[in-house]
Phi, psi and omega in degrees: 000128177256122181234108182269356176260133179302130179260123179289123180259312181204143179230102176255016179049047183299138175291312173226081172294133188200176166055043178299137183216118178279131179255099186293333179294318182269343185058044179224159179253138172249147172207168191244155158240097192300306188298326181267002177062049183234146171238135179244161180220140182232133178249104183293340180292326183247343185082000182283143175209157180181173180277135180242351180210141171213124183178221179298146181303140177242123182270334181193167181206154176229168176261133173273165182303328181274005178093355176286162180260134174262117186259132178252117202238193176292156178064014183076017180281149176230132182222156175261132178241125177210128178053037176086356182255138178258133175239117180297138175247315176223116187294326178184166167248114186311320182292340185253018184299331182271355185233211180200166172290157174239234184290148180218159175205140174275147179258176184301335181268359180092004171288167176232123169274126187221126181261152176243150181289149170293151180217117183062233178271357181276124180286168172290162178226151172250120180253166169231122177262118181274159180307332179285357184079010173285135183250126180239144175276122179269315176224118186283339183221109177228139179304305173200101182293132185219215192317139181224159178187164182244146173291154183304330180274000175064025180258349180222154178230134175268146175207141191252140170242103191300306184295336176282349184056043180229140168250125181259161171228139179230151171293138185236128178259107183296334182288326185243344185077015183276139173254141180210168177053050179294135175214164182283126175275314179208140171264117184280127182296150183301326182290348177270355184082213182244132182294136183238239180290162182205168171209168180239131181273179185293342178269001179085011178273148182262130173253120183241125175277136188244111178289123182085357182248356178058028186209163172242131186238138175255125177249139174290163178303340178265006176094357179288141175284127181254328183203153178221125182242126183271148179232153177278047180205134181294317188257093175271122196253325182196169184209146177209149174271149178204192184088164184302325181255006182056041176249002173264131178252124179253131187233128177261155177225166183232177176088020182292348177281354177211073182295332179300322181270329190254358177109155184296333180264007182299131178085006183258164173256132180239163175230142173237143173232096188255359184078016179252136185262140172258192178228154178297146173287149174290154179262142173287151180229053183276129181293138184246000000 
């Protein structure tokens, strides 16, 4: 079934709905409401959905090999979540005590690239968490590190700087996790808003959710705009592929605390079925 109109799946009026993540073991989708410190879960087989976590804000999450969730939280804390129980992995990053993690992604080797929000005069940073739990600074000054993804051949990595309205691409060394030769992949037009979360489909095209632009945009590998899908929400925040064949696209939105200003679908989770296939996300392999 091809559905080009966003299908409303669940509406919890999220302040910052974010971080959709398909769990292939459970065949369920997880997503966040960052500001309210909530995690939700959706089962497409039954249509059931609900909140499974409420606590400290979570900016992003990855899947561990055993199916548990690795949560990247406020103060630079990292915790493991499984069956409702939290296990601390990293209590905090002293430099990030006033802020929190934002978007994150695991790489093919199980490392995690994880960005932190700017706080006061302190800019955002992009870190890399290695399986040994060693944390390295990849980029010391980022306006607001956001959506990331890898090319199908795993030789390049995309990463977004939201306030600059730019998506960058860098050469990526899978053996070391090193990024080099950063250049601009696309300059996002003002009418599209600001690029937020993103994913890469099986054809190597980039899907970027646009905060303030009410849309999700597909870019070709050479940066050309291929498609634009409108949503009944100003702040489209992130996107992920899911389903057994990875042909379901799940899209989060924000601004549910003021639907009058941000749209009737603000803060809701949507699904698209466009006949386009995605790929599974890599799993983090962080030692616990």
